[in-house]
C-alpha positions as protocol buffer text, in pm:
chain_id: "A"
residue {
  index: 1
  type: THR
  ca { x: 11298 y: 8451 z: 5524 }
}
residue {
  index: 2
  type: VAL
  ca { x: 11276 y: 8156 z: 5761 }
}
residue {
  index: 3
  type: MET
  ca { x: 11657 y: 8123 z: 5763 }
}
residue {
  index: 4
  type: THR
  ca { x: 11704 y: 8490 z: 5853 }
}
residue {
  index: 5
  type: MET
  ca { x: 11451 y: 8461 z: 6135 }
}
residue {
  index: 6
  type: ALA
  ca { x: 11614 y: 8145 z: 6268 }
}
residue {
  index: 7
  type: VAL
  ca { x: 11965 y: 8292 z: 6263 }
}
residue {
  index: 8
  type: THR
  ca { x: 11848 y: 8619 z: 6420 }
}
residue {
  index: 9
  type: ALA
  ca { x: 11661 y: 8440 z: 6699 }
}
residue {
  index: 10
  type: ALA
  ca { x: 11953 y: 8209 z: 6769 }
}
residue {
  index: 11
  type: LEU
  ca { x: 12205 y: 8492 z: 6786 }
}
residue {
  index: 12
  type: ALA
  ca { x: 11974 y: 8707 z: 6997 }
}
residue {
  index: 13
  type: PHE
  ca { x: 11924 y: 8427 z: 7249 }
}
residue {
  index: 14
  type: ASN
  ca { x: 12293 y: 8345 z: 7275 }
}
residue {
  index: 15
  type: ALA
  ca { x: 12427 y: 8701 z: 7260 }
}
residue {
  index: 16
  type: PRO
  ca { x: 12420 y: 8773 z: 7636 }
}
residue {
  index: 17
  type: VAL
  ca { x: 12610 y: 8457 z: 7719 }
}
residue {
  index: 18
  type: PHE
  ca { x: 12863 y: 8494 z: 7438 }
}
residue {
  index: 19
  type: ALA
  ca { x: 12917 y: 8860 z: 7527 }
}
residue {
  index: 20
  type: GLU
  ca { x: 12966 y: 8795 z: 7898 }
}
residue {
  index: 21
  type: GLU
  ca { x: 13336 y: 8797 z: 7972 }
}
residue {
  index: 22
  type: GLY
  ca { x: 13423 y: 8606 z: 8283 }
}
residue {
  index: 23
  type: GLU
  ca { x: 13744 y: 8493 z: 8440 }
}
residue {
  index: 24
  type: GLY
  ca { x: 13850 y: 8159 z: 8297 }
}
residue {
  index: 25
  type: ALA
  ca { x: 13622 y: 8176 z: 7992 }
}
residue {
  index: 26
  type: LYS
  ca { x: 13753 y: 7972 z: 7700 }
}
residue {
  index: 27
  type: TRP
  ca { x: 13675 y: 8014 z: 7332 }
}
residue {
  index: 28
  type: SER
  ca { x: 13733 y: 7744 z: 7070 }
}
residue {
  index: 29
  type: GLY
  ca { x: 13612 y: 7664 z: 6722 }
}
residue {
  index: 30
  type: THR
  ca { x: 13662 y: 7484 z: 6395 }
}
residue {
  index: 31
  type: GLY
  ca { x: 13597 y: 7569 z: 6033 }
}
residue {
  index: 32
  type: GLN
  ca { x: 13594 y: 7312 z: 5755 }
}
residue {
  index: 33
  type: LEU
  ca { x: 13565 y: 7316 z: 5378 }
}
residue {
  index: 34
  type: GLY
  ca { x: 13534 y: 7043 z: 5117 }
}
residue {
  index: 35
  type: PHE
  ca { x: 13499 y: 7072 z: 4739 }
}
residue {
  index: 36
  type: SER
  ca { x: 13516 y: 6835 z: 4444 }
}
residue {
  index: 37
  type: MET
  ca { x: 13449 y: 6882 z: 4072 }
}
residue {
  index: 38
  type: THR
  ca { x: 13450 y: 6662 z: 3763 }
}
residue {
  index: 39
  type: SER
  ca { x: 13414 y: 6753 z: 3395 }
}
residue {
  index: 40
  type: GLY
  ca { x: 13383 y: 6570 z: 3064 }
}
residue {
  index: 41
  type: ASN
  ca { x: 13109 y: 6311 z: 3016 }
}
residue {
  index: 42
  type: SER
  ca { x: 12960 y: 6423 z: 3347 }
}
residue {
  index: 43
  type: ASP
  ca { x: 12997 y: 6765 z: 3506 }
}
residue {
  index: 44
  type: THR
  ca { x: 12959 y: 6751 z: 3884 }
}
residue {
  index: 45
  type: GLU
  ca { x: 13027 y: 6990 z: 4170 }
}
residue {
  index: 46
  type: ASN
  ca { x: 13009 y: 6910 z: 4541 }
}
residue {
  index: 47
  type: PHE
  ca { x: 13060 y: 7162 z: 4818 }
}
residue {
  index: 48
  type: THR
  ca { x: 13050 y: 7118 z: 5196 }
}
residue {
  index: 49
  type: ALA
  ca { x: 13130 y: 7376 z: 5462 }
}
residue {
  index: 50
  type: GLY
  ca { x: 13094 y: 7404 z: 5836 }
}
residue {
  index: 51
  type: LEU
  ca { x: 13163 y: 7643 z: 6122 }
}
residue {
  index: 52
  type: ALA
  ca { x: 13142 y: 7560 z: 6493 }
}
residue {
  index: 53
  type: ILE
  ca { x: 13208 y: 7798 z: 6783 }
}
residue {
  index: 54
  type: LYS
  ca { x: 13210 y: 7715 z: 7155 }
}
residue {
  index: 55
  type: ARG
  ca { x: 13250 y: 7931 z: 7463 }
}
residue {
  index: 56
  type: GLU
  ca { x: 13276 y: 7788 z: 7813 }
}
residue {
  index: 57
  type: SER
  ca { x: 13310 y: 7980 z: 8137 }
}
residue {
  index: 58
  type: GLU
  ca { x: 13281 y: 7884 z: 8501 }
}
residue {
  index: 59
  type: ARG
  ca { x: 12899 y: 7871 z: 8484 }
}
residue {
  index: 60
  type: TRP
  ca { x: 12799 y: 7883 z: 8116 }
}
residue {
  index: 61
  type: VAL
  ca { x: 12859 y: 7677 z: 7804 }
}
residue {
  index: 62
  type: SER
  ca { x: 12743 y: 7797 z: 7461 }
}
residue {
  index: 63
  type: ASP
  ca { x: 12767 y: 7638 z: 7117 }
}
residue {
  index: 64
  type: LEU
  ca { x: 12679 y: 7759 z: 6769 }
}
residue {
  index: 65
  type: SER
  ca { x: 12731 y: 7567 z: 6445 }
}
residue {
  index: 66
  type: LEU
  ca { x: 12634 y: 7611 z: 6081 }
}
residue {
  index: 67
  type: ASP
  ca { x: 12669 y: 7341 z: 5814 }
}
residue {
  index: 68
  type: LEU
  ca { x: 12617 y: 7378 z: 5438 }
}
residue {
  index: 69
  type: LEU
  ca { x: 12586 y: 7120 z: 5158 }
}
residue {
  index: 70
  type: ARG
  ca { x: 12552 y: 7190 z: 4785 }
}
residue {
  index: 71
  type: ALA
  ca { x: 12581 y: 6946 z: 4494 }
}
residue {
  index: 72
  type: SER
  ca { x: 12495 y: 6952 z: 4124 }
}
residue {
  index: 73
  type: THR
  ca { x: 12526 y: 6728 z: 3819 }
}
residue {
  index: 74
  type: ASN
  ca { x: 12527 y: 6874 z: 3467 }
}
residue {
  index: 75
  type: ASP
  ca { x: 12411 y: 7209 z: 3610 }
}
residue {
  index: 76
  type: ILE
  ca { x: 12112 y: 7048 z: 3784 }
}
residue {
  index: 77
  type: ASP
  ca { x: 12105 y: 7080 z: 4164 }
}
residue {
  index: 78
  type: THR
  ca { x: 12099 y: 6743 z: 4336 }
}
residue {
  index: 79
  type: ALA
  ca { x: 12151 y: 6853 z: 4699 }
}
residue {
  index: 80
  type: GLU
  ca { x: 12108 y: 7173 z: 4896 }
}
residue {
  index: 81
  type: ARG
  ca { x: 12096 y: 7178 z: 5275 }
}
residue {
  index: 82
  type: TYR
  ca { x: 12153 y: 7430 z: 5554 }
}
residue {
  index: 83
  type: THR
  ca { x: 12163 y: 7334 z: 5923 }
}
residue {
  index: 84
  type: LEU
  ca { x: 12195 y: 7571 z: 6219 }
}
residue {
  index: 85
  type: ASN
  ca { x: 12243 y: 7449 z: 6577 }
}
residue {
  index: 86
  type: THR
  ca { x: 12259 y: 7664 z: 6890 }
}
residue {
  index: 87
  type: LYS
  ca { x: 12281 y: 7572 z: 7256 }
}
residue {
  index: 88
  type: THR
  ca { x: 12315 y: 7761 z: 7584 }
}
residue {
  index: 89
  type: GLY
  ca { x: 12373 y: 7569 z: 7905 }
}
residue {
  index: 90
  type: TYR
  ca { x: 12407 y: 7656 z: 8273 }
}
residue {
  index: 91
  type: LYS
  ca { x: 12666 y: 7445 z: 8458 }
}
residue {
  index: 92
  type: PHE
  ca { x: 12582 y: 7318 z: 8805 }
}
residue {
  index: 93
  type: ASP
  ca { x: 12929 y: 7165 z: 8839 }
}
residue {
  index: 94
  type: ASP
  ca { x: 13213 y: 7049 z: 8615 }
}
residue {
  index: 95
  type: ASN
  ca { x: 13008 y: 6758 z: 8477 }
}
residue {
  index: 96
  type: ASP
  ca { x: 12637 y: 6852 z: 8475 }
}
residue {
  index: 97
  type: TYR
  ca { x: 12444 y: 7131 z: 8305 }
}
residue {
  index: 98
  type: ALA
  ca { x: 12090 y: 7228 z: 8203 }
}
residue {
  index: 99
  type: TYR
  ca { x: 12054 y: 7356 z: 7848 }
}
residue {
  index: 100
  type: TYR
  ca { x: 11825 y: 7517 z: 7594 }
}
residue {
  index: 101
  type: GLY
  ca { x: 11893 y: 7423 z: 7232 }
}
residue {
  index: 102
  type: THR
  ca { x: 11758 y: 7487 z: 6883 }
}
residue {
  index: 103
  type: ARG
  ca { x: 11814 y: 7292 z: 6561 }
}
residue {
  index: 104
  type: TRP
  ca { x: 11697 y: 7448 z: 6233 }
}
residue {
  index: 105
  type: ASP
  ca { x: 11728 y: 7243 z: 5916 }
}
residue {
  index: 106
  type: LYS
  ca { x: 11636 y: 7331 z: 5557 }
}
residue {
  index: 107
  type: ASP
  ca { x: 11692 y: 7054 z: 5303 }
}
residue {
  index: 108
  type: ASN
  ca { x: 11549 y: 7128 z: 4958 }
}
residue {
  index: 109
  type: PHE
  ca { x: 11555 y: 6761 z: 4858 }
}
residue {
  index: 110
  type: SER
  ca { x: 11413 y: 6596 z: 5171 }
}
residue {
  index: 111
  type: GLY
  ca { x: 11044 y: 6668 z: 5116 }
}
residue {
  index: 112
  type: PHE
  ca { x: 11045 y: 6903 z: 5417 }
}
residue {
  index: 113
  type: ASP
  ca { x: 11051 y: 7276 z: 5352 }
}
residue {
  index: 114
  type: TYR
  ca { x: 11218 y: 7317 z: 5691 }
}
residue {
  index: 115
  type: THR
  ca { x: 11224 y: 7167 z: 6040 }
}
residue {
  index: 116
  type: ILE
  ca { x: 11277 y: 7348 z: 6371 }
}
residue {
  index: 117
  type: THR
  ca { x: 11330 y: 7174 z: 6705 }
}
residue {
  index: 118
  type: THR
  ca { x: 11365 y: 7355 z: 7038 }
}
residue {
  index: 119
  type: THR
  ca { x: 11474 y: 7152 z: 7339 }
}
residue {
  index: 120
  type: LEU
  ca { x: 11513 y: 7187 z: 7714 }
}
residue {
  index: 121
  type: GLY
  ca { x: 11728 y: 6922 z: 7874 }
}
residue {
  index: 122
  type: TRP
  ca { x: 12015 y: 6795 z: 8085 }
}
residue {
  index: 123
  type: GLY
  ca { x: 12374 y: 6730 z: 7982 }
}
residue {
  index: 124
  type: HIS
  ca { x: 12642 y: 6523 z: 8151 }
}
residue {
  index: 125
  type: LYS
  ca { x: 13018 y: 6508 z: 8084 }
}
residue {
  index: 126
  type: PHE
  ca { x: 13161 y: 6166 z: 8160 }
}
residue {
  index: 127
  type: TYR
  ca { x: 13501 y: 6299 z: 8057 }
}
residue {
  index: 128
  type: ASP
  ca { x: 13622 y: 6586 z: 7842 }
}
residue {
  index: 129
  type: SER
  ca { x: 13987 y: 6651 z: 7760 }
}
residue {
  index: 130
  type: GLU
  ca { x: 14208 y: 6705 z: 7455 }
}
residue {
  index: 131
  type: GLU
  ca { x: 14262 y: 6326 z: 7433 }
}
residue {
  index: 132
  type: SER
  ca { x: 13905 y: 6199 z: 7483 }
}
residue {
  index: 133
  type: ARG
  ca { x: 13546 y: 6314 z: 7524 }
}
residue {
  index: 134
  type: LEU
  ca { x: 13211 y: 6156 z: 7612 }
}
residue {
  index: 135
  type: ILE
  ca { x: 12915 y: 6389 z: 7663 }
}
residue {
  index: 136
  type: THR
  ca { x: 12547 y: 6293 z: 7665 }
}
residue {
  index: 137
  type: GLU
  ca { x: 12234 y: 6507 z: 7654 }
}
residue {
  index: 138
  type: ILE
  ca { x: 11867 y: 6423 z: 7695 }
}
residue {
  index: 139
  type: GLY
  ca { x: 11568 y: 6653 z: 7688 }
}
residue {
  index: 140
  type: LEU
  ca { x: 11211 y: 6727 z: 7583 }
}
residue {
  index: 141
  type: GLY
  ca { x: 11147 y: 6940 z: 7280 }
}
residue {
  index: 142
  type: TYR
  ca { x: 10887 y: 7080 z: 7045 }
}
residue {
  index: 143
  type: LYS
  ca { x: 10933 y: 7017 z: 6674 }
}
residue {
  index: 144
  type: THR
  ca { x: 10780 y: 7172 z: 6364 }
}
residue {
  index: 145
  type: GLU
  ca { x: 10806 y: 6998 z: 6026 }
}
residue {
  index: 146
  type: ALA
  ca { x: 10684 y: 7198 z: 5724 }
}
residue {
  index: 147
  type: TYR
  ca { x: 10616 y: 6988 z: 5415 }
}
residue {
  index: 148
  type: ASP
  ca { x: 10725 y: 7095 z: 5067 }
}
residue {
  index: 149
  type: ILE
  ca { x: 10412 y: 6968 z: 4893 }
}
residue {
  index: 150
  type: ASP
  ca { x: 10164 y: 7217 z: 5044 }
}
residue {
  index: 151
  type: ARG
  ca { x: 10356 y: 7397 z: 5326 }
}
residue {
  index: 152
  type: THR
  ca { x: 10138 y: 7232 z: 5592 }
}
residue {
  index: 153
  type: GLU
  ca { x: 10305 y: 7187 z: 5929 }
}
residue {
  index: 154
  type: ASN
  ca { x: 10331 y: 6888 z: 6158 }
}
residue {
  index: 155
  type: ASN
  ca { x: 10390 y: 6991 z: 6522 }
}
residue {
  index: 156
  type: GLY
  ca { x: 10454 y: 6779 z: 6825 }
}
residue {
  index: 157
  type: VAL
  ca { x: 10657 y: 6694 z: 7132 }
}
residue {
  index: 158
  type: VAL
  ca { x: 10982 y: 6500 z: 7083 }
}
residue {
  index: 159
  type: LEU
  ca { x: 11226 y: 6324 z: 7310 }
}
residue {
  index: 160
  type: ALA
  ca { x: 11570 y: 6449 z: 7211 }
}
residue {
  index: 161
  type: GLY
  ca { x: 11905 y: 6286 z: 7281 }
}
residue {
  index: 162
  type: LYS
  ca { x: 12268 y: 6342 z: 7185 }
}
residue {
  index: 163
  type: LEU
  ca { x: 12590 y: 6146 z: 7228 }
}
residue {
  index: 164
  type: ASP
  ca { x: 12922 y: 6322 z: 7157 }
}
residue {
  index: 165
  type: TYR
  ca { x: 13230 y: 6098 z: 7155 }
}
residue {
  index: 166
  type: MET
  ca { x: 13593 y: 6167 z: 7066 }
}
residue {
  index: 167
  type: ARG
  ca { x: 13915 y: 5970 z: 7106 }
}
residue {
  index: 168
  type: GLN
  ca { x: 14270 y: 6068 z: 7015 }
}
residue {
  index: 169
  type: LEU
  ca { x: 14401 y: 5749 z: 6854 }
}
residue {
  index: 170
  type: THR
  ca { x: 14755 y: 5864 z: 6783 }
}
residue {
  index: 171
  type: GLU
  ca { x: 14945 y: 6190 z: 6803 }
}
residue {
  index: 172
  type: THR
  ca { x: 14805 y: 6290 z: 6463 }
}
residue {
  index: 173
  type: THR
  ca { x: 14483 y: 6086 z: 6429 }
}
residue {
  index: 174
  type: LYS
  ca { x: 14150 y: 6156 z: 6600 }
}
residue {
  index: 175
  type: PHE
  ca { x: 13816 y: 5971 z: 6584 }
}
residue {
  index: 176
  type: GLU
  ca { x: 13485 y: 6149 z: 6644 }
}
residue {
  index: 177
  type: ASP
  ca { x: 13123 y: 6032 z: 6646 }
}
residue {
  index: 178
  type: VAL
  ca { x: 12815 y: 6245 z: 6718 }
}
residue {
  index: 179
  type: LEU
  ca { x: 12468 y: 6089 z: 6735 }
}
residue {
  index: 180
  type: VAL
  ca { x: 12148 y: 6299 z: 6747 }
}
residue {
  index: 181
  type: VAL
  ca { x: 11797 y: 6153 z: 6792 }
}
residue {
  index: 182
  type: GLU
  ca { x: 11461 y: 6333 z: 6792 }
}
residue {
  index: 183
  type: ALA
  ca { x: 11182 y: 6084 z: 6860 }
}
residue {
  index: 184
  type: GLY
  ca { x: 10816 y: 6184 z: 6819 }
}
residue {
  index: 185
  type: ASP
  ca { x: 10481 y: 6013 z: 6765 }
}
residue {
  index: 186
  type: ASP
  ca { x: 10475 y: 6083 z: 6389 }
}
residue {
  index: 187
  type: ASN
  ca { x: 10843 y: 6071 z: 6297 }
}
residue {
  index: 188
  type: THR
  ca { x: 11182 y: 5990 z: 6447 }
}
residue {
  index: 189
  type: PHE
  ca { x: 11486 y: 6171 z: 6311 }
}
residue {
  index: 190
  type: ILE
  ca { x: 11834 y: 6019 z: 6349 }
}
residue {
  index: 191
  type: GLN
  ca { x: 12163 y: 6174 z: 6244 }
}
residue {
  index: 192
  type: ASN
  ca { x: 12505 y: 6022 z: 6299 }
}
residue {
  index: 193
  type: ASP
  ca { x: 12828 y: 6200 z: 6205 }
}
residue {
  index: 194
  type: LEU
  ca { x: 13141 y: 5986 z: 6212 }
}
residue {
  index: 195
  type: GLY
  ca { x: 13486 y: 6100 z: 6111 }
}
residue {
  index: 196
  type: PHE
  ca { x: 13861 y: 6050 z: 6126 }
}
residue {
  index: 197
  type: SER
  ca { x: 14084 y: 6360 z: 6139 }
}
residue {
  index: 198
  type: PHE
  ca { x: 14449 y: 6350 z: 6035 }
}
residue {
  index: 199
  type: LYS
  ca { x: 14655 y: 6640 z: 6166 }
}
residue {
  index: 200
  type: VAL
  ca { x: 14887 y: 6795 z: 5907 }
}
residue {
  index: 201
  type: SER
  ca { x: 15001 y: 7100 z: 6108 }
}
residue {
  index: 202
  type: GLU
  ca { x: 14935 y: 7272 z: 6439 }
}
residue {
  index: 203
  type: LYS
  ca { x: 14610 y: 7427 z: 6312 }
}
residue {
  index: 204
  type: PHE
  ca { x: 14512 y: 7224 z: 6003 }
}
residue {
  index: 205
  type: ALA
  ca { x: 14379 y: 6871 z: 5960 }
}
residue {
  index: 206
  type: VAL
  ca { x: 14221 y: 6659 z: 5687 }
}
residue {
  index: 207
  type: LYS
  ca { x: 13892 y: 6497 z: 5791 }
}
residue {
  index: 208
  type: LEU
  ca { x: 13723 y: 6199 z: 5627 }
}
residue {
  index: 209
  type: ALA
  ca { x: 13359 y: 6197 z: 5732 }
}
residue {
  index: 210
  type: HIS
  ca { x: 13045 y: 5986 z: 5692 }
}
residue {
  index: 211
  type: GLN
  ca { x: 12701 y: 6129 z: 5772 }
}
residue {
  index: 212
  type: TYR
  ca { x: 12386 y: 5918 z: 5812 }
}
residue {
  index: 213
  type: ARG
  ca { x: 12041 y: 6081 z: 5828 }
}
residue {
  index: 214
  type: HIS
  ca { x: 11715 y: 5888 z: 5866 }
}
residue {
  index: 215
  type: ASN
  ca { x: 11347 y: 5978 z: 5905 }
}
residue {
  index: 216
  type: THR
  ca { x: 11120 y: 5690 z: 6002 }
}
residue {
  index: 217
  type: ASP
  ca { x: 10825 y: 5862 z: 5830 }
}
residue {
  index: 218
  type: ALA
  ca { x: 10967 y: 6047 z: 5530 }
}
residue {
  index: 219
  type: PRO
  ca { x: 10736 y: 6252 z: 5302 }
}
residue {
  index: 220
  type: LEU
  ca { x: 10568 y: 6061 z: 5020 }
}
residue {
  index: 221
  type: GLY
  ca { x: 10806 y: 5984 z: 4734 }
}
residue {
  index: 222
  type: LYS
  ca { x: 11120 y: 6055 z: 4936 }
}
residue {
  index: 223
  type: ASP
  ca { x: 11379 y: 5808 z: 5065 }
}
residue {
  index: 224
  type: SER
  ca { x: 11395 y: 5765 z: 5441 }
}
residue {
  index: 225
  type: THR
  ca { x: 11776 y: 5759 z: 5449 }
}
residue {
  index: 226
  type: ASP
  ca { x: 12041 y: 5998 z: 5321 }
}
residue {
  index: 227
  type: THR
  ca { x: 12416 y: 5947 z: 5347 }
}
residue {
  index: 228
  type: LEU
  ca { x: 12707 y: 6181 z: 5280 }
}
residue {
  index: 229
  type: VAL
  ca { x: 13075 y: 6088 z: 5246 }
}
residue {
  index: 230
  type: SER
  ca { x: 13313 y: 6383 z: 5238 }
}
residue {
  index: 231
  type: ALA
  ca { x: 13677 y: 6487 z: 5266 }
}
residue {
  index: 232
  type: ASN
  ca { x: 13737 y: 6826 z: 5428 }
}
residue {
  index: 233
  type: LEU
  ca { x: 14016 y: 7060 z: 5523 }
}
residue {
  index: 234
  type: VAL
  ca { x: 13966 y: 7158 z: 5888 }
}
residue {
  index: 235
  type: TYR
  ca { x: 14105 y: 7464 z: 6066 }
}
residue {
  index: 236
  type: ASP
  ca { x: 14109 y: 7478 z: 6448 }
}
residue {
  index: 237
  type: PHE
  ca { x: 14104 y: 7812 z: 6627 }
}
């Protein structure tokens, strides 16, 4: 399947960097899970899950994340989405790096069968600590959008950008905002993930999140904008 190919390619590309053990290499990651269910006059189920892993050494930085969304009402699926992101970057110094990244997205209710974007670009850390973070990335990419209606593909060059911001507001409260933009001639994709995390123990937190996704040229009959509000239990490792 397309998902299997995407995961295999992503892991194969990142495997050498993730496997390389160097002095000072640091691993970190988060896993999150959200679930809600109602019954009676309306039976609904909503499920969100995510996993993010990062490894940073003296010269390399690598990220891999997988996000899942499922929802149904009265046993009828109303949302189903899988998103895989990978990135491998070479650090020139503590603040600047060149990277290669891939974003694979399959949303069964978007009108796109799947989208794949591969990007080469430059990243810059303005600051990055446990209390605050501001990282920007900009690059050129190639994007494929496969339409549900007849499986035809739209291919083209995109300008890709990312802004990753975090601020520790109090000892137990953290604010995060991640903006991703892929701008092409036929369609511009925007995703913004905003959230507040409330620490409940050394490893666990509760996160309230809002996700905004927008396509300037959505497939016929589909809305251009999707939003998701969720509450998740987050585990840091």
